[in-house]
mmCIF file of the N, C-alpha and C atoms, coordinates in Angstrom:
data_MODEL
# 
_entry.id   MODEL 
# 
loop_
_atom_site.group_PDB 
_atom_site.id 
_atom_site.type_symbol 
_atom_site.label_atom_id 
_atom_site.label_alt_id 
_atom_site.label_comp_id 
_atom_site.label_asym_id 
_atom_site.label_entity_id 
_atom_site.label_seq_id 
_atom_site.pdbx_PDB_ins_code 
_atom_site.Cartn_x 
_atom_site.Cartn_y 
_atom_site.Cartn_z 
_atom_site.occupancy 
_atom_site.B_iso_or_equiv 
_atom_site.pdbx_formal_charge 
_atom_site.auth_seq_id 
_atom_site.auth_comp_id 
_atom_site.auth_asym_id 
_atom_site.auth_atom_id 
_atom_site.pdbx_PDB_model_num 
ATOM 1   N N  . MET A 1 1  ? 74.207  83.854  90.326  1.00 0.00 ? 1  MET A N  1 
ATOM 2   C CA . MET A 1 1  ? 74.141  85.186  90.893  1.00 0.00 ? 1  MET A CA 1 
ATOM 3   C C  . MET A 1 1  ? 72.739  85.416  91.438  1.00 0.00 ? 1  MET A C  1 
ATOM 4   N N  . SER A 1 2  ? 72.688  86.017  92.595  1.00 0.00 ? 2  SER A N  1 
ATOM 5   C CA . SER A 1 2  ? 71.425  86.282  93.267  1.00 0.00 ? 2  SER A CA 1 
ATOM 6   C C  . SER A 1 2  ? 70.921  87.685  92.914  1.00 0.00 ? 2  SER A C  1 
ATOM 7   N N  . PHE A 1 3  ? 69.633  87.811  92.793  1.00 0.00 ? 3  PHE A N  1 
ATOM 8   C CA . PHE A 1 3  ? 69.047  89.120  92.522  1.00 0.00 ? 3  PHE A CA 1 
ATOM 9   C C  . PHE A 1 3  ? 68.092  89.526  93.624  1.00 0.00 ? 3  PHE A C  1 
ATOM 10  N N  . GLU A 1 4  ? 68.461  89.243  94.862  1.00 0.00 ? 4  GLU A N  1 
ATOM 11  C CA . GLU A 1 4  ? 67.629  89.677  95.974  1.00 0.00 ? 4  GLU A CA 1 
ATOM 12  C C  . GLU A 1 4  ? 67.771  91.194  96.138  1.00 0.00 ? 4  GLU A C  1 
ATOM 13  N N  . PRO A 1 5  ? 66.715  91.875  96.539  1.00 0.00 ? 5  PRO A N  1 
ATOM 14  C CA . PRO A 1 5  ? 66.730  93.335  96.606  1.00 0.00 ? 5  PRO A CA 1 
ATOM 15  C C  . PRO A 1 5  ? 67.820  93.919  97.503  1.00 0.00 ? 5  PRO A C  1 
ATOM 16  N N  . ALA A 1 6  ? 68.092  93.289  98.633  1.00 0.00 ? 6  ALA A N  1 
ATOM 17  C CA . ALA A 1 6  ? 69.126  93.817  99.529  1.00 0.00 ? 6  ALA A CA 1 
ATOM 18  C C  . ALA A 1 6  ? 70.494  93.763  98.870  1.00 0.00 ? 6  ALA A C  1 
ATOM 19  N N  . TRP A 1 7  ? 70.774  92.683  98.138  1.00 0.00 ? 7  TRP A N  1 
ATOM 20  C CA . TRP A 1 7  ? 72.065  92.547  97.459  1.00 0.00 ? 7  TRP A CA 1 
ATOM 21  C C  . TRP A 1 7  ? 72.214  93.621  96.377  1.00 0.00 ? 7  TRP A C  1 
ATOM 22  N N  . ILE A 1 8  ? 71.174  93.853  95.614  1.00 0.00 ? 8  ILE A N  1 
ATOM 23  C CA . ILE A 1 8  ? 71.230  94.876  94.557  1.00 0.00 ? 8  ILE A CA 1 
ATOM 24  C C  . ILE A 1 8  ? 71.429  96.260  95.166  1.00 0.00 ? 8  ILE A C  1 
ATOM 25  N N  . PHE A 1 9  ? 70.734  96.558  96.254  1.00 0.00 ? 9  PHE A N  1 
ATOM 26  C CA . PHE A 1 9  ? 70.875  97.847  96.924  1.00 0.00 ? 9  PHE A CA 1 
ATOM 27  C C  . PHE A 1 9  ? 72.310  98.057  97.400  1.00 0.00 ? 9  PHE A C  1 
ATOM 28  N N  . TRP A 1 10 ? 72.859  97.077  98.123  1.00 0.00 ? 10 TRP A N  1 
ATOM 29  C CA . TRP A 1 10 ? 74.223  97.216  98.641  1.00 0.00 ? 10 TRP A CA 1 
ATOM 30  C C  . TRP A 1 10 ? 75.247  97.235  97.517  1.00 0.00 ? 10 TRP A C  1 
ATOM 31  N N  . ASP A 1 11 ? 74.991  96.503  96.450  1.00 0.00 ? 11 ASP A N  1 
ATOM 32  C CA . ASP A 1 11 ? 75.899  96.512  95.309  1.00 0.00 ? 11 ASP A CA 1 
ATOM 33  C C  . ASP A 1 11 ? 75.977  97.902  94.692  1.00 0.00 ? 11 ASP A C  1 
ATOM 34  N N  . LEU A 1 12 ? 74.854  98.561  94.516  1.00 0.00 ? 12 LEU A N  1 
ATOM 35  C CA . LEU A 1 12 ? 74.844  99.904  93.939  1.00 0.00 ? 12 LEU A CA 1 
ATOM 36  C C  . LEU A 1 12 ? 75.500  100.927 94.860  1.00 0.00 ? 12 LEU A C  1 
ATOM 37  N N  . ILE A 1 13 ? 75.206  100.855 96.137  1.00 0.00 ? 13 ILE A N  1 
ATOM 38  C CA . ILE A 1 13 ? 75.783  101.796 97.104  1.00 0.00 ? 13 ILE A CA 1 
ATOM 39  C C  . ILE A 1 13 ? 77.293  101.624 97.189  1.00 0.00 ? 13 ILE A C  1 
ATOM 40  N N  . LEU A 1 14 ? 77.742  100.395 97.355  1.00 0.00 ? 14 LEU A N  1 
ATOM 41  C CA . LEU A 1 14 ? 79.174  100.146 97.513  1.00 0.00 ? 14 LEU A CA 1 
ATOM 42  C C  . LEU A 1 14 ? 79.936  100.339 96.204  1.00 0.00 ? 14 LEU A C  1 
ATOM 43  N N  . GLY A 1 15 ? 79.311  100.045 95.086  1.00 0.00 ? 15 GLY A N  1 
ATOM 44  C CA . GLY A 1 15 ? 79.948  100.309 93.794  1.00 0.00 ? 15 GLY A CA 1 
ATOM 45  C C  . GLY A 1 15 ? 80.127  101.807 93.564  1.00 0.00 ? 15 GLY A C  1 
ATOM 46  N N  . GLY A 1 16 ? 79.145  102.601 93.965  1.00 0.00 ? 16 GLY A N  1 
ATOM 47  C CA . GLY A 1 16 ? 79.263  104.066 93.860  1.00 0.00 ? 16 GLY A CA 1 
ATOM 48  C C  . GLY A 1 16 ? 80.343  104.604 94.780  1.00 0.00 ? 16 GLY A C  1 
ATOM 49  N N  . ALA A 1 17 ? 80.401  104.085 95.992  1.00 0.00 ? 17 ALA A N  1 
ATOM 50  C CA . ALA A 1 17 ? 81.463  104.501 96.923  1.00 0.00 ? 17 ALA A CA 1 
ATOM 51  C C  . ALA A 1 17 ? 82.829  104.090 96.382  1.00 0.00 ? 17 ALA A C  1 
ATOM 52  N N  . GLY A 1 18 ? 82.905  102.927 95.765  1.00 0.00 ? 18 GLY A N  1 
ATOM 53  C CA . GLY A 1 18 ? 84.156  102.474 95.168  1.00 0.00 ? 18 GLY A CA 1 
ATOM 54  C C  . GLY A 1 18 ? 84.603  103.370 94.037  1.00 0.00 ? 18 GLY A C  1 
ATOM 55  N N  . PHE A 1 19 ? 83.652  103.822 93.226  1.00 0.00 ? 19 PHE A N  1 
ATOM 56  C CA . PHE A 1 19 ? 83.994  104.734 92.129  1.00 0.00 ? 19 PHE A CA 1 
ATOM 57  C C  . PHE A 1 19 ? 84.528  106.056 92.663  1.00 0.00 ? 19 PHE A C  1 
ATOM 58  N N  . VAL A 1 20 ? 83.903  106.575 93.709  1.00 0.00 ? 20 VAL A N  1 
ATOM 59  C CA . VAL A 1 20 ? 84.366  107.827 94.314  1.00 0.00 ? 20 VAL A CA 1 
ATOM 60  C C  . VAL A 1 20 ? 85.760  107.648 94.906  1.00 0.00 ? 20 VAL A C  1 
ATOM 61  N N  . LEU A 1 21 ? 85.996  106.550 95.619  1.00 0.00 ? 21 LEU A N  1 
ATOM 62  C CA . LEU A 1 21 ? 87.322  106.288 96.183  1.00 0.00 ? 21 LEU A CA 1 
ATOM 63  C C  . LEU A 1 21 ? 88.368  106.116 95.083  1.00 0.00 ? 21 LEU A C  1 
ATOM 64  N N  . PHE A 1 22 ? 88.017  105.408 94.030  1.00 0.00 ? 22 PHE A N  1 
ATOM 65  C CA . PHE A 1 22 ? 88.939  105.199 92.920  1.00 0.00 ? 22 PHE A CA 1 
ATOM 66  C C  . PHE A 1 22 ? 89.306  106.520 92.259  1.00 0.00 ? 22 PHE A C  1 
ATOM 67  N N  . THR A 1 23 ? 88.318  107.366 92.019  1.00 0.00 ? 23 THR A N  1 
ATOM 68  C CA . THR A 1 23 ? 88.568  108.667 91.403  1.00 0.00 ? 23 THR A CA 1 
ATOM 69  C C  . THR A 1 23 ? 89.413  109.548 92.312  1.00 0.00 ? 23 THR A C  1 
ATOM 70  N N  . TYR A 1 24 ? 89.115  109.554 93.589  1.00 0.00 ? 24 TYR A N  1 
ATOM 71  C CA . TYR A 1 24 ? 89.902  110.326 94.551  1.00 0.00 ? 24 TYR A CA 1 
ATOM 72  C C  . TYR A 1 24 ? 91.346  109.834 94.592  1.00 0.00 ? 24 TYR A C  1 
ATOM 73  N N  . GLY A 1 25 ? 91.523  108.519 94.660  1.00 0.00 ? 25 GLY A N  1 
ATOM 74  C CA . GLY A 1 25 ? 92.861  107.949 94.704  1.00 0.00 ? 25 GLY A CA 1 
ATOM 75  C C  . GLY A 1 25 ? 93.664  108.241 93.453  1.00 0.00 ? 25 GLY A C  1 
ATOM 76  N N  . ARG A 1 26 ? 92.993  108.264 92.309  1.00 0.00 ? 26 ARG A N  1 
ATOM 77  C CA . ARG A 1 26 ? 93.686  108.544 91.058  1.00 0.00 ? 26 ARG A CA 1 
ATOM 78  C C  . ARG A 1 26 ? 94.098  110.010 90.979  1.00 0.00 ? 26 ARG A C  1 
ATOM 79  N N  . LYS A 1 27 ? 93.212  110.912 91.359  1.00 0.00 ? 27 LYS A N  1 
ATOM 80  C CA . LYS A 1 27 ? 93.521  112.343 91.273  1.00 0.00 ? 27 LYS A CA 1 
ATOM 81  C C  . LYS A 1 27 ? 94.542  112.790 92.312  1.00 0.00 ? 27 LYS A C  1 
ATOM 82  N N  . GLN A 1 28 ? 94.475  112.216 93.516  1.00 0.00 ? 28 GLN A N  1 
ATOM 83  C CA . GLN A 1 28 ? 95.387  112.602 94.585  1.00 0.00 ? 28 GLN A CA 1 
ATOM 84  C C  . GLN A 1 28 ? 96.631  111.719 94.640  1.00 0.00 ? 28 GLN A C  1 
ATOM 85  N N  . GLN A 1 29 ? 96.708  110.739 93.757  1.00 0.00 ? 29 GLN A N  1 
ATOM 86  C CA . GLN A 1 29 ? 97.813  109.780 93.705  1.00 0.00 ? 29 GLN A CA 1 
ATOM 87  C C  . GLN A 1 29 ? 97.971  109.060 95.038  1.00 0.00 ? 29 GLN A C  1 
ATOM 88  N N  . ARG A 1 30 ? 96.865  108.589 95.574  1.00 0.00 ? 30 ARG A N  1 
ATOM 89  C CA . ARG A 1 30 ? 96.825  107.843 96.836  1.00 0.00 ? 30 ARG A CA 1 
ATOM 90  C C  . ARG A 1 30 ? 96.534  106.385 96.505  1.00 0.00 ? 30 ARG A C  1 
ATOM 91  N N  . VAL A 1 31 ? 97.549  105.547 96.596  1.00 0.00 ? 31 VAL A N  1 
ATOM 92  C CA . VAL A 1 31 ? 97.426  104.144 96.210  1.00 0.00 ? 31 VAL A CA 1 
ATOM 93  C C  . VAL A 1 31 ? 96.420  103.375 97.069  1.00 0.00 ? 31 VAL A C  1 
ATOM 94  N N  . PRO A 1 32 ? 96.395  103.536 98.403  1.00 0.00 ? 32 PRO A N  1 
ATOM 95  C CA . PRO A 1 32 ? 95.405  102.766 99.180  1.00 0.00 ? 32 PRO A CA 1 
ATOM 96  C C  . PRO A 1 32 ? 93.961  103.069 98.774  1.00 0.00 ? 32 PRO A C  1 
ATOM 97  N N  . HIS A 1 33 ? 93.657  104.324 98.500  1.00 0.00 ? 33 HIS A N  1 
ATOM 98  C CA . HIS A 1 33 ? 92.301  104.691 98.103  1.00 0.00 ? 33 HIS A CA 1 
ATOM 99  C C  . HIS A 1 33 ? 91.982  104.140 96.709  1.00 0.00 ? 33 HIS A C  1 
ATOM 100 N N  . LEU A 1 34 ? 92.948  104.169 95.832  1.00 0.00 ? 34 LEU A N  1 
ATOM 101 C CA . LEU A 1 34 ? 92.771  103.652 94.480  1.00 0.00 ? 34 LEU A CA 1 
ATOM 102 C C  . LEU A 1 34 ? 92.476  102.154 94.516  1.00 0.00 ? 34 LEU A C  1 
ATOM 103 N N  . VAL A 1 35 ? 93.261  101.407 95.289  1.00 0.00 ? 35 VAL A N  1 
ATOM 104 C CA . VAL A 1 35 ? 93.077  99.956  95.381  1.00 0.00 ? 35 VAL A CA 1 
ATOM 105 C C  . VAL A 1 35 ? 91.761  99.616  96.071  1.00 0.00 ? 35 VAL A C  1 
ATOM 106 N N  . ALA A 1 36 ? 91.452  100.309 97.159  1.00 0.00 ? 36 ALA A N  1 
ATOM 107 C CA . ALA A 1 36 ? 90.193  100.042 97.866  1.00 0.00 ? 36 ALA A CA 1 
ATOM 108 C C  . ALA A 1 36 ? 88.993  100.355 96.979  1.00 0.00 ? 36 ALA A C  1 
ATOM 109 N N  . GLY A 1 37 ? 89.063  101.440 96.228  1.00 0.00 ? 37 GLY A N  1 
ATOM 110 C CA . GLY A 1 37 ? 87.976  101.774 95.316  1.00 0.00 ? 37 GLY A CA 1 
ATOM 111 C C  . GLY A 1 37 ? 87.789  100.714 94.248  1.00 0.00 ? 37 GLY A C  1 
ATOM 112 N N  . LEU A 1 38 ? 88.881  100.222 93.714  1.00 0.00 ? 38 LEU A N  1 
ATOM 113 C CA . LEU A 1 38 ? 88.807  99.169  92.710  1.00 0.00 ? 38 LEU A CA 1 
ATOM 114 C C  . LEU A 1 38 ? 88.217  97.890  93.307  1.00 0.00 ? 38 LEU A C  1 
ATOM 115 N N  . LEU A 1 39 ? 88.634  97.552  94.527  1.00 0.00 ? 39 LEU A N  1 
ATOM 116 C CA . LEU A 1 39 ? 88.084  96.368  95.185  1.00 0.00 ? 39 LEU A CA 1 
ATOM 117 C C  . LEU A 1 39 ? 86.600  96.527  95.490  1.00 0.00 ? 39 LEU A C  1 
ATOM 118 N N  . TYR A 1 40 ? 86.195  97.732  95.907  1.00 0.00 ? 40 TYR A N  1 
ATOM 119 C CA . TYR A 1 40 ? 84.770  97.974  96.160  1.00 0.00 ? 40 TYR A CA 1 
ATOM 120 C C  . TYR A 1 40 ? 83.943  97.805  94.891  1.00 0.00 ? 40 TYR A C  1 
ATOM 121 N N  . MET A 1 41 ? 84.501  98.156  93.750  1.00 0.00 ? 41 MET A N  1 
ATOM 122 C CA . MET A 1 41 ? 83.743  98.023  92.504  1.00 0.00 ? 41 MET A CA 1 
ATOM 123 C C  . MET A 1 41 ? 83.722  96.591  91.998  1.00 0.00 ? 41 MET A C  1 
ATOM 124 N N  . VAL A 1 42 ? 84.785  95.815  92.225  1.00 0.00 ? 42 VAL A N  1 
ATOM 125 C CA . VAL A 1 42 ? 84.895  94.471  91.665  1.00 0.00 ? 42 VAL A CA 1 
ATOM 126 C C  . VAL A 1 42 ? 84.369  93.399  92.617  1.00 0.00 ? 42 VAL A C  1 
ATOM 127 N N  . PHE A 1 43 ? 84.510  93.594  93.917  1.00 0.00 ? 43 PHE A N  1 
ATOM 128 C CA . PHE A 1 43 ? 84.143  92.587  94.906  1.00 0.00 ? 43 PHE A CA 1 
ATOM 129 C C  . PHE A 1 43 ? 82.699  92.083  94.779  1.00 0.00 ? 43 PHE A C  1 
ATOM 130 N N  . PRO A 1 44 ? 81.706  92.928  94.539  1.00 0.00 ? 44 PRO A N  1 
ATOM 131 C CA . PRO A 1 44 ? 80.320  92.421  94.442  1.00 0.00 ? 44 PRO A CA 1 
ATOM 132 C C  . PRO A 1 44 ? 80.102  91.419  93.312  1.00 0.00 ? 44 PRO A C  1 
ATOM 133 N N  . LEU A 1 45 ? 80.978  91.383  92.334  1.00 0.00 ? 45 LEU A N  1 
ATOM 134 C CA . LEU A 1 45 ? 80.818  90.419  91.246  1.00 0.00 ? 45 LEU A CA 1 
ATOM 135 C C  . LEU A 1 45 ? 81.096  88.988  91.697  1.00 0.00 ? 45 LEU A C  1 
ATOM 136 N N  . PHE A 1 46 ? 81.825  88.822  92.803  1.00 0.00 ? 46 PHE A N  1 
ATOM 137 C CA . PHE A 1 46 ? 82.215  87.506  93.260  1.00 0.00 ? 46 PHE A CA 1 
ATOM 138 C C  . PHE A 1 46 ? 81.464  87.021  94.491  1.00 0.00 ? 46 PHE A C  1 
ATOM 139 N N  . VAL A 1 47 ? 80.555  87.825  95.017  1.00 0.00 ? 47 VAL A N  1 
ATOM 140 C CA . VAL A 1 47 ? 79.806  87.469  96.224  1.00 0.00 ? 47 VAL A CA 1 
ATOM 141 C C  . VAL A 1 47 ? 78.337  87.338  95.858  1.00 0.00 ? 47 VAL A C  1 
ATOM 142 N N  . SER A 1 48 ? 77.686  86.303  96.404  1.00 0.00 ? 48 SER A N  1 
ATOM 143 C CA . SER A 1 48 ? 76.299  86.057  96.004  1.00 0.00 ? 48 SER A CA 1 
ATOM 144 C C  . SER A 1 48 ? 75.270  86.400  97.074  1.00 0.00 ? 48 SER A C  1 
ATOM 145 N N  . SER A 1 49 ? 75.694  86.809  98.268  1.00 0.00 ? 49 SER A N  1 
ATOM 146 C CA . SER A 1 49 ? 74.717  87.128  99.311  1.00 0.00 ? 49 SER A CA 1 
ATOM 147 C C  . SER A 1 49 ? 74.964  88.531  99.858  1.00 0.00 ? 49 SER A C  1 
ATOM 148 N N  . ALA A 1 50 ? 73.921  89.134  100.371 1.00 0.00 ? 50 ALA A N  1 
ATOM 149 C CA . ALA A 1 50 ? 74.037  90.483  100.930 1.00 0.00 ? 50 ALA A CA 1 
ATOM 150 C C  . ALA A 1 50 ? 74.910  90.482  102.175 1.00 0.00 ? 50 ALA A C  1 
ATOM 151 N N  . ALA A 1 51 ? 74.815  89.448  102.989 1.00 0.00 ? 51 ALA A N  1 
ATOM 152 C CA . ALA A 1 51 ? 75.633  89.375  104.205 1.00 0.00 ? 51 ALA A CA 1 
ATOM 153 C C  . ALA A 1 51 ? 77.113  89.271  103.859 1.00 0.00 ? 51 ALA A C  1 
ATOM 154 N N  . GLY A 1 52 ? 77.448  88.451  102.890 1.00 0.00 ? 52 GLY A N  1 
ATOM 155 C CA . GLY A 1 52 ? 78.834  88.332  102.454 1.00 0.00 ? 52 GLY A CA 1 
ATOM 156 C C  . GLY A 1 52 ? 79.353  89.619  101.855 1.00 0.00 ? 52 GLY A C  1 
ATOM 157 N N  . LEU A 1 53 ? 78.492  90.324  101.163 1.00 0.00 ? 53 LEU A N  1 
ATOM 158 C CA . LEU A 1 53 ? 78.867  91.610  100.573 1.00 0.00 ? 53 LEU A CA 1 
ATOM 159 C C  . LEU A 1 53 ? 79.179  92.632  101.652 1.00 0.00 ? 53 LEU A C  1 
ATOM 160 N N  . ILE A 1 54 ? 78.369  92.693  102.678 1.00 0.00 ? 54 ILE A N  1 
ATOM 161 C CA . ILE A 1 54 ? 78.578  93.658  103.756 1.00 0.00 ? 54 ILE A CA 1 
ATOM 162 C C  . ILE A 1 54 ? 79.833  93.320  104.559 1.00 0.00 ? 54 ILE A C  1 
ATOM 163 N N  . VAL A 1 55 ? 80.027  92.061  104.878 1.00 0.00 ? 55 VAL A N  1 
ATOM 164 C CA . VAL A 1 55 ? 81.202  91.646  105.650 1.00 0.00 ? 55 VAL A CA 1 
ATOM 165 C C  . VAL A 1 55 ? 82.484  91.879  104.849 1.00 0.00 ? 55 VAL A C  1 
ATOM 166 N N  . GLY A 1 56 ? 82.485  91.490  103.588 1.00 0.00 ? 56 GLY A N  1 
ATOM 167 C CA . GLY A 1 56 ? 83.675  91.651  102.752 1.00 0.00 ? 56 GLY A CA 1 
ATOM 168 C C  . GLY A 1 56 ? 84.064  93.092  102.539 1.00 0.00 ? 56 GLY A C  1 
ATOM 169 N N  . THR A 1 57 ? 83.092  93.938  102.277 1.00 0.00 ? 57 THR A N  1 
ATOM 170 C CA . THR A 1 57 ? 83.408  95.347  102.070 1.00 0.00 ? 57 THR A CA 1 
ATOM 171 C C  . THR A 1 57 ? 83.770  96.032  103.385 1.00 0.00 ? 57 THR A C  1 
ATOM 172 N N  . GLY A 1 58 ? 83.242  95.521  104.490 1.00 0.00 ? 58 GLY A N  1 
ATOM 173 C CA . GLY A 1 58 ? 83.683  96.029  105.793 1.00 0.00 ? 58 GLY A CA 1 
ATOM 174 C C  . GLY A 1 58 ? 85.155  95.732  106.030 1.00 0.00 ? 58 GLY A C  1 
ATOM 175 N N  . MET A 1 59 ? 85.589  94.563  105.599 1.00 0.00 ? 59 MET A N  1 
ATOM 176 C CA . MET A 1 59 ? 87.000  94.202  105.721 1.00 0.00 ? 59 MET A CA 1 
ATOM 177 C C  . MET A 1 59 ? 87.879  95.059  104.808 1.00 0.00 ? 59 MET A C  1 
ATOM 178 N N  . ILE A 1 60 ? 87.392  95.369  103.619 1.00 0.00 ? 60 ILE A N  1 
ATOM 179 C CA . ILE A 1 60 ? 88.140  96.247  102.714 1.00 0.00 ? 60 ILE A CA 1 
ATOM 180 C C  . ILE A 1 60 ? 88.254  97.631  103.335 1.00 0.00 ? 60 ILE A C  1 
ATOM 181 N N  . GLY A 1 61 ? 87.163  98.126  103.908 1.00 0.00 ? 61 GLY A N  1 
ATOM 182 C CA . GLY A 1 61 ? 87.183  99.432  104.566 1.00 0.00 ? 61 GLY A CA 1 
ATOM 183 C C  . GLY A 1 61 ? 88.133  99.464  105.752 1.00 0.00 ? 61 GLY A C  1 
ATOM 184 N N  . ALA A 1 62 ? 88.163  98.383  106.529 1.00 0.00 ? 62 ALA A N  1 
ATOM 185 C CA . ALA A 1 62 ? 89.083  98.310  107.668 1.00 0.00 ? 62 ALA A CA 1 
ATOM 186 C C  . ALA A 1 62 ? 90.535  98.286  107.196 1.00 0.00 ? 62 ALA A C  1 
ATOM 187 N N  . ALA A 1 63 ? 90.795  97.586  106.098 1.00 0.00 ? 63 ALA A N  1 
ATOM 188 C CA . ALA A 1 63 ? 92.153  97.549  105.551 1.00 0.00 ? 63 ALA A CA 1 
ATOM 189 C C  . ALA A 1 63 ? 92.563  98.927  105.040 1.00 0.00 ? 63 ALA A C  1 
ATOM 190 N N  . LEU A 1 64 ? 91.637  99.657  104.425 1.00 0.00 ? 64 LEU A N  1 
ATOM 191 C CA . LEU A 1 64 ? 91.929  101.022 103.967 1.00 0.00 ? 64 LEU A CA 1 
ATOM 192 C C  . LEU A 1 64 ? 92.216  101.924 105.156 1.00 0.00 ? 64 LEU A C  1 
ATOM 193 N N  . TRP A 1 65 ? 91.410  101.831 106.198 1.00 0.00 ? 65 TRP A N  1 
ATOM 194 C CA . TRP A 1 65 ? 91.639  102.639 107.395 1.00 0.00 ? 65 TRP A CA 1 
ATOM 195 C C  . TRP A 1 65 ? 92.995  102.348 108.002 1.00 0.00 ? 65 TRP A C  1 
ATOM 196 N N  . LEU A 1 66 ? 93.348  101.068 108.085 1.00 0.00 ? 66 LEU A N  1 
ATOM 197 C CA . LEU A 1 66 ? 94.639  100.681 108.657 1.00 0.00 ? 66 LEU A CA 1 
ATOM 198 C C  . LEU A 1 66 ? 95.799  101.191 107.799 1.00 0.00 ? 66 LEU A C  1 
ATOM 199 N N  . ALA A 1 67 ? 95.667  101.081 106.477 1.00 0.00 ? 67 ALA A N  1 
ATOM 200 C CA . ALA A 1 67 ? 96.734  101.550 105.592 1.00 0.00 ? 67 ALA A CA 1 
ATOM 201 C C  . ALA A 1 67 ? 96.940  103.061 105.721 1.00 0.00 ? 67 ALA A C  1 
ATOM 202 N N  . VAL A 1 68 ? 95.852  103.803 105.790 1.00 0.00 ? 68 VAL A N  1 
ATOM 203 C CA . VAL A 1 68 ? 95.972  105.266 105.942 1.00 0.00 ? 68 VAL A CA 1 
ATOM 204 C C  . VAL A 1 68 ? 96.513  105.601 107.322 1.00 0.00 ? 68 VAL A C  1 
ATOM 205 N N  . ARG A 1 69 ? 96.092  104.878 108.326 1.00 0.00 ? 69 ARG A N  1 
ATOM 206 C CA . ARG A 1 69 ? 96.556  105.106 109.693 1.00 0.00 ? 69 ARG A CA 1 
ATOM 207 C C  . ARG A 1 69 ? 98.056  104.845 109.830 1.00 0.00 ? 69 ARG A C  1 
ATOM 208 N N  . LEU A 1 70 ? 98.574  103.874 109.074 1.00 0.00 ? 70 LEU A N  1 
ATOM 209 C CA . LEU A 1 70 ? 99.986  103.538 109.099 1.00 0.00 ? 70 LEU A CA 1 
ATOM 210 C C  . LEU A 1 70 ? 100.830 104.473 108.225 1.00 0.00 ? 70 LEU A C  1 
ATOM 211 N N  . GLY A 1 71 ? 100.179 105.383 107.531 1.00 0.00 ? 71 GLY A N  1 
ATOM 212 C CA . GLY A 1 71 ? 100.904 106.400 106.787 1.00 0.00 ? 71 GLY A CA 1 
ATOM 213 C C  . GLY A 1 71 ? 101.119 106.131 105.307 1.00 0.00 ? 71 GLY A C  1 
ATOM 214 N N  . TRP A 1 72 ? 100.361 105.224 104.736 1.00 0.00 ? 72 TRP A N  1 
ATOM 215 C CA . TRP A 1 72 ? 100.518 104.964 103.306 1.00 0.00 ? 72 TRP A CA 1 
ATOM 216 C C  . TRP A 1 72 ? 99.954  106.074 102.544 1.00 0.00 ? 72 TRP A C  1 
# 
């Protein structure tokens, strides 16, 4: 696991956003938000670089946008 400052910064920001999405999805019973929030919180544990973290979470965000756009 890498402890470069950019990775730690993005991990904290995206983990906080994931917690907010997870809480929102749980309270509003919105499955896409719940799953995306959970992925935002867990994904940084499996990525070792800041670039991979940004790209991966961008893909999760795009999948959430698409799911909401399709009416989930």
